[in-house]
Biopython code that builds the backbone (N, CA, C, O; Angstrom):
import numpy as np
from Bio.PDB.StructureBuilder import StructureBuilder

atoms = [
    (1, "MET", "N", (0.718, -1.138, -0.092)),
    (1, "MET", "CA", (-0.004, -0.111, 0.072)),
    (1, "MET", "C", (0.717, 1.305, -0.115)),
    (1, "MET", "O", (0.416, 2.191, -0.915)),
    (2, "PHE", "N", (1.883, 1.283, 0.958)),
    (2, "PHE", "CA", (2.733, 2.416, 0.843)),
    (2, "PHE", "C", (3.540, 2.793, -0.419)),
    (2, "PHE", "O", (3.850, 3.950, -0.705)),
    (3, "ILE", "N", (3.832, 1.760, -1.104)),
    (3, "ILE", "CA", (4.554, 1.834, -2.489)),
    (3, "ILE", "C", (3.638, 2.308, -3.510)),
    (3, "ILE", "O", (3.978, 3.166, -4.325)),
    (4, "ALA", "N", (2.387, 1.730, -3.490)),
    (4, "ALA", "CA", (1.443, 2.225, -4.522)),
    (4, "ALA", "C", (1.074, 3.771, -4.340)),
    (4, "ALA", "O", (0.924, 4.417, -5.377)),
    (5, "SER", "N", (0.933, 4.351, -3.241)),
    (5, "SER", "CA", (0.424, 5.557, -2.917)),
    (5, "SER", "C", (1.715, 6.636, -3.319)),
    (5, "SER", "O", (1.554, 7.761, -3.793)),
    (6, "ALA", "N", (2.909, 6.047, -3.030)),
    (6, "ALA", "CA", (4.064, 6.983, -3.397)),
    (6, "ALA", "C", (4.252, 6.927, -4.965)),
    (6, "ALA", "O", (4.691, 7.914, -5.554)),
    (7, "TYR", "N", (3.932, 5.814, -5.611)),
    (7, "TYR", "CA", (4.032, 5.836, -7.190)),
    (7, "TYR", "C", (2.797, 6.801, -7.470)),
    (7, "TYR", "O", (3.149, 7.721, -8.209)),
    (8, "ALA", "N", (1.704, 6.858, -7.171)),
    (8, "ALA", "CA", (0.560, 7.598, -7.651)),
    (8, "ALA", "C", (0.872, 9.046, -7.384)),
    (8, "ALA", "O", (0.519, 9.886, -8.212)),
    (9, "ALA", "N", (1.543, 9.418, -6.226)),
    (9, "ALA", "CA", (1.900, 10.732, -6.053)),
    (9, "ALA", "C", (2.964, 11.217, -7.025)),
    (9, "ALA", "O", (2.847, 12.346, -7.501)),
    (10, "ASP", "N", (3.979, 10.453, -7.349)),
    (10, "ASP", "CA", (5.153, 10.657, -8.319)),
    (10, "ASP", "C", (4.530, 10.777, -9.675)),
    (10, "ASP", "O", (4.934, 11.712, -10.366)),
    (11, "ALA", "N", (3.589, 9.962, -10.183)),
    (11, "ALA", "CA", (3.025, 10.020, -11.373)),
    (11, "ALA", "C", (2.129, 11.373, -11.532)),
    (11, "ALA", "O", (2.018, 11.832, -12.668)),
    (12, "ALA", "N", (1.608, 11.903, -10.656)),
    (12, "ALA", "CA", (0.664, 13.016, -10.685)),
    (12, "ALA", "C", (1.724, 14.357, -10.821)),
    (12, "ALA", "O", (1.361, 15.427, -11.310)),
    (13, "GLN", "N", (2.997, 14.116, -10.336)),
    (13, "GLN", "CA", (3.838, 15.412, -10.358)),
    (13, "GLN", "C", (4.700, 15.345, -11.732)),
    (13, "GLN", "O", (5.451, 16.262, -12.063)),
    (14, "ALA", "N", (4.530, 14.259, -12.438)),
    (14, "ALA", "CA", (5.589, 14.076, -13.531)),
    (14, "ALA", "C", (5.057, 15.127, -14.691)),
    (14, "ALA", "O", (3.875, 15.404, -14.896)),
    (15, "ALA", "N", (6.167, 15.633, -15.382)),
    (15, "ALA", "CA", (5.792, 16.623, -16.405)),
    (15, "ALA", "C", (5.504, 15.912, -17.603)),
    (15, "ALA", "O", (5.771, 14.711, -17.650)),
    (16, "PRO", "N", (4.937, 16.562, -18.692)),
    (16, "PRO", "CA", (4.669, 16.101, -19.922)),
    (16, "PRO", "C", (6.000, 15.651, -20.670)),
    (16, "PRO", "O", (7.040, 16.266, -20.435)),
    (17, "ASP", "N", (5.986, 14.574, -21.578)),
    (17, "ASP", "CA", (7.104, 14.302, -22.233)),
    (17, "ASP", "C", (7.938, 15.131, -23.027)),
    (17, "ASP", "O", (9.165, 15.053, -23.091)),
    (18, "TRP", "N", (7.118, 16.020, -23.699)),
    (18, "TRP", "CA", (7.928, 16.982, -24.660)),
    (18, "TRP", "C", (8.695, 18.069, -23.795)),
    (18, "TRP", "O", (9.575, 18.731, -24.347)),
    (19, "THR", "N", (8.419, 18.255, -22.580)),
    (19, "THR", "CA", (9.128, 19.288, -21.834)),
    (19, "THR", "C", (10.439, 18.775, -21.489)),
    (19, "THR", "O", (11.342, 19.605, -21.378)),
    (20, "SER", "N", (10.722, 17.439, -21.285)),
    (20, "SER", "CA", (12.045, 16.842, -21.101)),
    (20, "SER", "C", (12.992, 17.119, -22.136)),
    (20, "SER", "O", (14.188, 17.138, -21.845)),
    (21, "PHE", "N", (12.600, 17.343, -23.345)),
    (21, "PHE", "CA", (13.292, 17.583, -24.514)),
    (21, "PHE", "C", (13.638, 19.118, -24.557)),
    (21, "PHE", "O", (14.661, 19.503, -25.124)),
    (22, "LEU", "N", (12.830, 19.918, -23.993)),
    (22, "LEU", "CA", (12.950, 21.377, -24.330)),
    (22, "LEU", "C", (14.350, 21.922, -24.025)),
    (22, "LEU", "O", (14.740, 22.832, -24.757)),
    (23, "PRO", "N", (15.201, 21.473, -22.999)),
    (23, "PRO", "CA", (16.517, 21.841, -22.891)),
    (23, "PRO", "C", (17.484, 21.556, -24.114)),
    (23, "PRO", "O", (18.315, 22.342, -24.569)),
    (24, "LEU", "N", (17.211, 20.291, -24.547)),
    (24, "LEU", "CA", (18.005, 19.858, -25.701)),
    (24, "LEU", "C", (17.624, 20.647, -26.858)),
    (24, "LEU", "O", (18.546, 21.060, -27.561)),
    (25, "ILE", "N", (16.366, 20.944, -27.197)),
    (25, "ILE", "CA", (16.001, 21.746, -28.436)),
    (25, "ILE", "C", (16.525, 23.043, -28.256)),
    (25, "ILE", "O", (16.972, 23.588, -29.265)),
    (26, "ILE", "N", (16.568, 23.684, -27.133)),
    (26, "ILE", "CA", (17.102, 25.122, -26.938)),
    (26, "ILE", "C", (18.523, 25.200, -27.220)),
    (26, "ILE", "O", (18.987, 26.165, -27.828)),
    (27, "ILE", "N", (19.334, 24.106, -26.756)),
    (27, "ILE", "CA", (20.614, 24.036, -26.959)),
    (27, "ILE", "C", (20.975, 23.780, -28.440)),
    (27, "ILE", "O", (21.941, 24.364, -28.932)),
    (28, "PHE", "N", (20.310, 23.021, -29.081)),
    (28, "PHE", "CA", (20.452, 23.004, -30.425)),
    (28, "PHE", "C", (20.335, 24.175, -31.329)),
    (28, "PHE", "O", (21.077, 24.438, -32.276)),
    (29, "VAL", "N", (19.277, 24.860, -30.900)),
    (29, "VAL", "CA", (18.897, 26.159, -31.502)),
    (29, "VAL", "C", (20.010, 27.222, -31.341)),
    (29, "VAL", "O", (20.402, 27.942, -32.259)),
    (30, "LEU", "N", (20.439, 27.239, -30.167)),
    (30, "LEU", "CA", (21.695, 28.157, -29.942)),
    (30, "LEU", "C", (22.823, 27.638, -30.736)),
    (30, "LEU", "O", (23.422, 28.429, -31.465)),
    (31, "PHE", "N", (23.159, 26.479, -30.684)),
    (31, "PHE", "CA", (24.366, 25.878, -31.479)),
    (31, "PHE", "C", (24.245, 26.395, -32.862)),
    (31, "PHE", "O", (25.223, 26.892, -33.421)),
    (32, "TRP", "N", (22.942, 26.289, -33.516)),
    (32, "TRP", "CA", (22.772, 26.546, -34.864)),
    (32, "TRP", "C", (23.005, 28.004, -35.111)),
    (32, "TRP", "O", (23.670, 28.331, -36.094)),
    (33, "PHE", "N", (22.548, 28.842, -34.360)),
    (33, "PHE", "CA", (22.748, 30.377, -34.601)),
    (33, "PHE", "C", (23.957, 30.869, -34.142)),
    (33, "PHE", "O", (24.267, 31.975, -34.585)),
    (34, "MET", "N", (24.847, 30.248, -33.242)),
    (34, "MET", "CA", (25.947, 30.616, -32.863)),
    (34, "MET", "C", (27.229, 30.139, -33.513)),
    (34, "MET", "O", (28.273, 30.790, -33.555)),
    (35, "LEU", "N", (27.004, 28.741, -34.095)),
    (35, "LEU", "CA", (28.169, 28.130, -34.662)),
    (35, "LEU", "C", (27.991, 27.797, -36.228)),
    (35, "LEU", "O", (28.790, 28.133, -37.102)),
    (36, "ILE", "N", (26.911, 27.144, -36.406)),
    (36, "ILE", "CA", (26.730, 26.390, -37.794)),
    (36, "ILE", "C", (26.363, 27.642, -38.866)),
    (36, "ILE", "O", (26.970, 27.732, -39.933)),
    (37, "ARG", "N", (25.482, 28.440, -38.541)),
    (37, "ARG", "CA", (24.961, 29.528, -39.435)),
    (37, "ARG", "C", (26.064, 30.565, -39.991)),
    (37, "ARG", "O", (26.090, 30.987, -41.148)),
    (38, "PRO", "N", (26.965, 30.902, -38.970)),
    (38, "PRO", "CA", (27.854, 31.919, -39.320)),
    (38, "PRO", "C", (28.964, 31.276, -40.143)),
    (38, "PRO", "O", (29.484, 31.959, -41.025)),
    (39, "GLN", "N", (29.401, 29.950, -39.926)),
    (39, "GLN", "CA", (30.146, 29.281, -40.823)),
    (39, "GLN", "C", (29.676, 28.974, -42.153)),
    (39, "GLN", "O", (30.406, 28.975, -43.144)),
    (40, "MET", "N", (28.408, 28.705, -42.152)),
    (40, "MET", "CA", (27.734, 28.417, -43.633)),
    (40, "MET", "C", (27.890, 29.808, -44.417)),
    (40, "MET", "O", (28.152, 29.787, -45.620)),
    (41, "LYS", "N", (27.740, 30.923, -43.779)),
    (41, "LYS", "CA", (27.633, 32.355, -44.333)),
    (41, "LYS", "C", (28.795, 32.664, -44.817)),
    (41, "LYS", "O", (28.938, 33.135, -45.945)),
    (42, "GLN", "N", (29.902, 32.387, -43.871)),
    (42, "GLN", "CA", (31.471, 32.620, -44.303)),
    (42, "GLN", "C", (31.815, 31.726, -45.576)),
    (42, "GLN", "O", (32.434, 32.208, -46.525)),
    (43, "ALA", "N", (31.423, 30.514, -45.556)),
    (43, "ALA", "CA", (31.840, 29.624, -46.703)),
    (43, "ALA", "C", (31.211, 30.189, -47.936)),
    (43, "ALA", "O", (31.860, 30.140, -48.981)),
    (44, "LYS", "N", (29.919, 30.763, -47.927)),
    (44, "LYS", "CA", (29.183, 31.107, -49.046)),
    (44, "LYS", "C", (29.986, 32.478, -49.570)),
    (44, "LYS", "O", (30.085, 32.666, -50.782)),
    (45, "GLU", "N", (30.453, 33.259, -48.788)),
    (45, "GLU", "CA", (31.167, 34.414, -49.182)),
    (45, "GLU", "C", (32.453, 34.086, -49.840)),
    (45, "GLU", "O", (32.899, 34.697, -50.811)),
    (46, "GLN", "N", (33.087, 32.964, -49.181)),
    (46, "GLN", "CA", (34.466, 32.483, -49.794)),
    (46, "GLN", "C", (34.137, 31.938, -51.174)),
    (46, "GLN", "O", (34.862, 32.295, -52.103)),
    (47, "ARG", "N", (33.227, 31.197, -51.386)),
    (47, "ARG", "CA", (32.887, 30.714, -52.871)),
    (47, "ARG", "C", (32.606, 31.719, -53.758)),
    (47, "ARG", "O", (32.995, 31.644, -54.923)),
    (48, "LYS", "N", (31.811, 32.899, -53.238)),
    (48, "LYS", "CA", (31.539, 33.885, -54.309)),
    (48, "LYS", "C", (33.005, 34.814, -54.671)),
    (48, "LYS", "O", (33.183, 35.403, -55.736)),
    (49, "LEU", "N", (33.853, 34.785, -53.666)),
    (49, "LEU", "CA", (35.153, 35.367, -53.978)),
    (49, "LEU", "C", (35.874, 34.526, -54.895)),
    (49, "LEU", "O", (36.538, 35.061, -55.783)),
    (50, "ILE", "N", (35.831, 33.455, -54.804)),
    (50, "ILE", "CA", (36.735, 32.513, -55.572)),
    (50, "ILE", "C", (36.097, 32.469, -57.168)),
    (50, "ILE", "O", (36.809, 32.398, -58.170)),
    (51, "GLU", "N", (34.839, 32.516, -57.177)),
    (51, "GLU", "CA", (34.287, 32.520, -58.537)),
    (51, "GLU", "C", (34.402, 33.805, -59.211)),
    (51, "GLU", "O", (34.280, 33.838, -60.435)),
    (52, "ALA", "N", (34.632, 34.902, -58.522)),
    (52, "ALA", "CA", (34.720, 36.125, -59.066)),
    (52, "ALA", "C", (36.188, 36.520, -59.437)),
    (52, "ALA", "O", (36.440, 37.630, -59.905)),
    (53, "LEU", "N", (37.193, 35.525, -59.201)),
    (53, "LEU", "CA", (38.552, 35.914, -59.353)),
    (53, "LEU", "C", (38.797, 36.234, -60.828)),
    (53, "LEU", "O", (38.309, 35.463, -61.653)),
    (54, "GLN", "N", (39.479, 37.258, -61.234)),
    (54, "GLN", "CA", (39.886, 37.518, -62.573)),
    (54, "GLN", "C", (41.308, 37.989, -62.660)),
    (54, "GLN", "O", (41.949, 38.240, -61.639)),
    (55, "LYS", "N", (41.802, 38.110, -63.844)),
    (55, "LYS", "CA", (43.236, 38.500, -64.111)),
    (55, "LYS", "C", (43.470, 39.953, -63.633)),
    (55, "LYS", "O", (42.700, 40.858, -63.955)),
    (56, "GLY", "N", (44.429, 40.123, -62.946)),
    (56, "GLY", "CA", (44.872, 41.404, -62.426)),
    (56, "GLY", "C", (44.484, 41.599, -60.997)),
    (56, "GLY", "O", (44.954, 42.555, -60.379)),
    (57, "ASP", "N", (43.679, 40.782, -60.441)),
    (57, "ASP", "CA", (43.329, 40.921, -58.938)),
    (57, "ASP", "C", (44.575, 40.805, -58.156)),
    (57, "ASP", "O", (45.519, 40.095, -58.501)),
    (58, "GLU", "N", (44.544, 41.522, -57.103)),
    (58, "GLU", "CA", (45.703, 41.301, -56.165)),
    (58, "GLU", "C", (45.241, 40.513, -54.920)),
    (58, "GLU", "O", (44.337, 41.046, -54.276)),
    (59, "VAL", "N", (45.687, 39.401, -54.505)),
    (59, "VAL", "CA", (45.225, 38.505, -53.575)),
    (59, "VAL", "C", (46.230, 38.037, -52.550)),
    (59, "VAL", "O", (47.441, 38.171, -52.726)),
    (60, "THR", "N", (45.673, 37.457, -51.419)),
    (60, "THR", "CA", (46.627, 37.018, -50.323)),
    (60, "THR", "C", (46.122, 35.313, -50.351)),
    (60, "THR", "O", (44.930, 35.018, -50.421)),
    (61, "THR", "N", (47.009, 34.475, -50.299)),
    (61, "THR", "CA", (46.806, 33.242, -50.174)),
    (61, "THR", "C", (46.645, 32.824, -48.701)),
    (61, "THR", "O", (46.934, 33.625, -47.812)),
    (62, "SER", "N", (46.192, 31.590, -48.421)),
    (62, "SER", "CA", (45.936, 31.221, -47.089)),
    (62, "SER", "C", (47.272, 30.826, -46.308)),
    (62, "SER", "O", (47.256, 30.602, -45.098)),
    (63, "SER", "N", (48.490, 30.754, -47.127)),
    (63, "SER", "CA", (49.806, 30.676, -46.516)),
    (63, "SER", "C", (50.464, 31.897, -46.480)),
    (63, "SER", "O", (51.600, 31.948, -46.009)),
    (64, "GLY", "N", (49.812, 33.071, -46.990)),
    (64, "GLY", "CA", (50.541, 34.291, -46.668)),
    (64, "GLY", "C", (51.061, 34.895, -47.828)),
    (64, "GLY", "O", (51.598, 36.002, -47.790)),
    (65, "ILE", "N", (50.914, 34.125, -49.025)),
    (65, "ILE", "CA", (51.715, 34.713, -50.178)),
    (65, "ILE", "C", (50.812, 35.747, -50.779)),
    (65, "ILE", "O", (49.601, 35.540, -50.848)),
    (66, "VAL", "N", (51.416, 36.968, -51.262)),
    (66, "VAL", "CA", (50.829, 38.017, -51.836)),
    (66, "VAL", "C", (51.005, 38.238, -53.158)),
    (66, "VAL", "O", (52.191, 38.451, -53.414)),
    (67, "GLY", "N", (50.209, 38.275, -54.203)),
    (67, "GLY", "CA", (50.560, 38.288, -55.555)),
    (67, "GLY", "C", (49.467, 38.800, -56.449)),
    (67, "GLY", "O", (48.331, 38.935, -55.994)),
    (68, "ARG", "N", (49.763, 39.106, -57.750)),
    (68, "ARG", "CA", (48.774, 39.403, -58.574)),
    (68, "ARG", "C", (48.324, 38.302, -59.599)),
    (68, "ARG", "O", (49.184, 37.699, -60.241)),
    (69, "ILE", "N", (47.026, 38.040, -59.757)),
    (69, "ILE", "CA", (46.609, 36.961, -60.712)),
    (69, "ILE", "C", (46.954, 37.359, -62.241)),
    (69, "ILE", "O", (46.636, 38.440, -62.736)),
    (70, "THR", "N", (47.660, 36.320, -62.928)),
    (70, "THR", "CA", (47.962, 36.651, -64.094)),
    (70, "THR", "C", (47.158, 35.691, -65.127)),
    (70, "THR", "O", (47.029, 35.993, -66.313)),
    (71, "LYS", "N", (46.678, 34.612, -64.610)),
    (71, "LYS", "CA", (45.862, 33.605, -65.378)),
    (71, "LYS", "C", (44.862, 32.851, -64.520)),
    (71, "LYS", "O", (45.265, 32.279, -63.506)),
    (72, "VAL", "N", (43.622, 32.817, -64.856)),
    (72, "VAL", "CA", (42.691, 31.861, -64.184)),
    (72, "VAL", "C", (42.149, 30.745, -64.852)),
    (72, "VAL", "O", (41.504, 30.873, -65.893)),
    (73, "ALA", "N", (42.369, 29.668, -64.323)),
    (73, "ALA", "CA", (41.901, 28.306, -64.936)),
    (73, "ALA", "C", (40.733, 27.671, -64.156)),
    (73, "ALA", "O", (40.134, 28.314, -63.294)),
    (74, "GLU", "N", (40.444, 26.505, -64.444)),
    (74, "GLU", "CA", (39.313, 25.861, -63.741)),
    (74, "GLU", "C", (39.344, 25.821, -62.262)),
    (74, "GLU", "O", (38.525, 26.390, -61.540)),
    (75, "GLY", "N", (40.402, 25.070, -61.841)),
    (75, "GLY", "CA", (40.632, 25.077, -60.418)),
    (75, "GLY", "C", (42.048, 25.521, -59.912)),
    (75, "GLY", "O", (42.518, 25.153, -58.836)),
    (76, "TYR", "N", (42.710, 26.392, -60.846)),
    (76, "TYR", "CA", (43.865, 26.840, -60.474)),
    (76, "TYR", "C", (44.118, 28.353, -60.982)),
    (76, "TYR", "O", (43.547, 28.741, -62.001)),
    (77, "VAL", "N", (44.923, 29.141, -60.305)),
    (77, "VAL", "CA", (45.360, 30.418, -60.689)),
    (77, "VAL", "C", (46.765, 30.743, -60.757)),
    (77, "VAL", "O", (47.512, 30.262, -59.905)),
    (78, "SER", "N", (47.231, 31.510, -61.676)),
    (78, "SER", "CA", (48.815, 31.772, -61.805)),
    (78, "SER", "C", (48.799, 33.099, -61.095)),
    (78, "SER", "O", (47.973, 33.984, -61.318)),
    (79, "LEU", "N", (49.858, 33.168, -60.149)),
    (79, "LEU", "CA", (50.046, 34.280, -59.286)),
    (79, "LEU", "C", (51.490, 34.792, -59.481)),
    (79, "LEU", "O", (52.467, 34.081, -59.246)),
    (80, "GLU", "N", (51.568, 35.992, -59.897)),
    (80, "GLU", "CA", (52.846, 36.746, -60.041)),
    (80, "GLU", "C", (53.250, 37.469, -58.622)),
    (80, "GLU", "O", (52.743, 38.492, -58.161)),
    (81, "ILE", "N", (54.248, 36.707, -58.079)),
    (81, "ILE", "CA", (54.761, 37.243, -56.718)),
    (81, "ILE", "C", (55.782, 38.208, -56.732)),
    (81, "ILE", "O", (55.917, 39.069, -55.863)),
    (82, "ALA", "N", (56.594, 38.047, -57.842)),
    (82, "ALA", "CA", (57.579, 39.136, -57.965)),
    (82, "ALA", "C", (57.688, 39.298, -59.603)),
    (82, "ALA", "O", (57.162, 38.503, -60.383)),
    (83, "PRO", "N", (58.334, 40.272, -59.939)),
    (83, "PRO", "CA", (58.541, 40.513, -61.409)),
    (83, "PRO", "C", (59.130, 39.211, -62.112)),
    (83, "PRO", "O", (60.147, 38.704, -61.639)),
    (84, "GLU", "N", (58.561, 38.702, -63.147)),
    (84, "GLU", "CA", (58.935, 37.460, -63.817)),
    (84, "GLU", "C", (58.852, 36.175, -62.952)),
    (84, "GLU", "O", (59.403, 35.143, -63.336)),
    (85, "THR", "N", (58.236, 36.228, -61.905)),
    (85, "THR", "CA", (58.058, 34.977, -61.058)),
    (85, "THR", "C", (56.593, 34.786, -60.766)),
    (85, "THR", "O", (55.913, 35.519, -60.048)),
    (86, "VAL", "N", (56.185, 33.692, -61.421)),
    (86, "VAL", "CA", (54.941, 33.164, -61.483)),
    (86, "VAL", "C", (54.803, 31.815, -61.075)),
    (86, "VAL", "O", (55.414, 30.870, -61.572)),
    (87, "ILE", "N", (53.775, 31.742, -59.922)),
    (87, "ILE", "CA", (53.579, 30.294, -59.474)),
    (87, "ILE", "C", (52.061, 29.996, -59.626)),
    (87, "ILE", "O", (51.218, 30.885, -59.749)),
    (88, "THR", "N", (51.802, 28.721, -59.607)),
    (88, "THR", "CA", (50.302, 28.190, -59.891)),
    (88, "THR", "C", (49.727, 27.659, -58.633)),
    (88, "THR", "O", (50.313, 26.737, -58.064)),
    (89, "ILE", "N", (48.721, 28.115, -58.184)),
    (89, "ILE", "CA", (48.026, 27.553, -56.901)),
    (89, "ILE", "C", (46.851, 27.218, -57.225)),
    (89, "ILE", "O", (46.333, 27.547, -58.292)),
    (90, "GLN", "N", (46.162, 26.358, -56.127)),
    (90, "GLN", "CA", (44.827, 26.021, -56.235)),
    (90, "GLN", "C", (43.749, 27.308, -55.939)),
    (90, "GLN", "O", (43.992, 28.136, -55.061)),
    (91, "LYS", "N", (42.800, 27.353, -56.597)),
    (91, "LYS", "CA", (41.907, 28.611, -56.271)),
    (91, "LYS", "C", (41.530, 28.587, -54.788)),
    (91, "LYS", "O", (41.658, 29.606, -54.109)),
    (92, "HIS", "N", (41.073, 27.460, -54.283)),
    (92, "HIS", "CA", (40.549, 27.439, -52.844)),
    (92, "HIS", "C", (41.611, 28.048, -51.897)),
    (92, "HIS", "O", (41.243, 28.332, -50.757)),
    (93, "THR", "N", (42.862, 28.269, -52.252)),
    (93, "THR", "CA", (43.942, 28.698, -51.269)),
    (93, "THR", "C", (43.842, 30.317, -51.238)),
    (93, "THR", "O", (44.396, 30.925, -50.321)),
    (94, "VAL", "N", (43.164, 30.975, -52.201)),
    (94, "VAL", "CA", (43.067, 32.305, -52.206)),
    (94, "VAL", "C", (42.094, 32.796, -51.045)),
    (94, "VAL", "O", (40.916, 32.448, -50.969)),
    (95, "GLN", "N", (42.759, 33.680, -50.115)),
    (95, "GLN", "CA", (41.920, 33.930, -48.883)),
    (95, "GLN", "C", (41.316, 35.346, -48.882)),
    (95, "GLN", "O", (40.259, 35.644, -48.326)),
    (96, "THR", "N", (42.106, 36.175, -49.565)),
    (96, "THR", "CA", (41.488, 37.574, -49.519)),
    (96, "THR", "C", (41.819, 38.323, -50.688)),
    (96, "THR", "O", (42.949, 38.262, -51.172)),
    (97, "LEU", "N", (40.878, 39.049, -51.190)),
    (97, "LEU", "CA", (41.092, 39.973, -52.390)),
    (97, "LEU", "C", (41.383, 41.294, -51.742)),
    (97, "LEU", "O", (40.648, 41.844, -50.921)),
    (98, "LEU", "N", (42.716, 41.821, -52.265)),
    (98, "LEU", "CA", (43.167, 42.965, -51.805)),
    (98, "LEU", "C", (42.706, 44.205, -52.752)),
    (98, "LEU", "O", (42.344, 44.040, -53.917)),
    (99, "PRO", "N", (42.763, 45.391, -52.139)),
    (99, "PRO", "CA", (42.488, 46.611, -53.007)),
    (99, "PRO", "C", (43.792, 46.795, -54.056)),
    (99, "PRO", "O", (44.937, 46.420, -53.805)),
    (100, "LYS", "N", (43.392, 47.395, -55.165)),
    (100, "LYS", "CA", (44.190, 47.531, -56.261)),
    (100, "LYS", "C", (45.400, 48.598, -55.611)),
    (100, "LYS", "O", (45.127, 49.515, -54.837)),
    (101, "GLY", "N", (46.703, 48.290, -56.070)),
    (101, "GLY", "CA", (47.739, 49.000, -55.550)),
    (101, "GLY", "C", (48.435, 48.655, -54.264)),
    (101, "GLY", "O", (49.425, 49.248, -53.835)),
    (102, "THR", "N", (47.847, 47.675, -53.707)),
    (102, "THR", "CA", (48.277, 47.154, -52.349)),
    (102, "THR", "C", (49.783, 46.509, -52.450)),
    (102, "THR", "O", (50.671, 46.656, -51.611)),
    (103, "ILE", "N", (49.851, 45.881, -53.474)),
    (103, "ILE", "CA", (51.318, 45.170, -53.567)),
    (103, "ILE", "C", (52.427, 46.204, -53.696)),
    (103, "ILE", "O", (53.534, 45.989, -53.204)),
    (104, "LYS", "N", (52.132, 47.358, -54.373)),
    (104, "LYS", "CA", (53.033, 48.438, -54.633)),
    (104, "LYS", "C", (53.442, 49.069, -53.447)),
    (104, "LYS", "O", (54.580, 49.529, -53.353)),
    (105, "SER", "N", (52.430, 49.153, -52.314)),
    (105, "SER", "CA", (52.685, 49.942, -51.104)),
    (105, "SER", "C", (53.429, 48.885, -50.169)),
    (105, "SER", "O", (53.922, 49.308, -49.123)),
    (106, "LEU", "N", (53.532, 47.574, -50.478)),
    (106, "LEU", "CA", (54.197, 46.672, -49.504)),
    (106, "LEU", "C", (55.704, 46.951, -49.470)),
    (106, "LEU", "O", (56.434, 46.303, -48.721)),
]
sb = StructureBuilder()
sb.init_structure("model")
sb.init_model(0)
sb.init_chain("A")
sb.init_seg("    ")
for serial, (resi, resn, name, xyz) in enumerate(atoms, 1):
    if name == "N":
        sb.init_residue(resn, " ", resi, " ")
    sb.init_atom(name, np.array(xyz, "f"), 0.0, 1.0, " ", f" {name:<3s}", serial, name[0])
structure = sb.get_structure()
């Protein structure tokens, strides 16, 4: 008798099932807006930058090389890093598009 009345009192105080998942849902929503969404936005901007590359643009690569684009191919760009010194790099390594004239000021 004692166990049955304790179980009945505990069952009356139990919350609905969906409220137990509420903290998990809130954590996921916060995770989405603070981590996933900004990374997706940054990746989209990087793709747009890479698609818009053209001859004459001054860029910085992810390894820190600064140069002027001399040729754009499907997955590669040729980068002039010094007079008569041209290297070929993969497009996705281009990190930043610099304003015109930046290389002369370095």
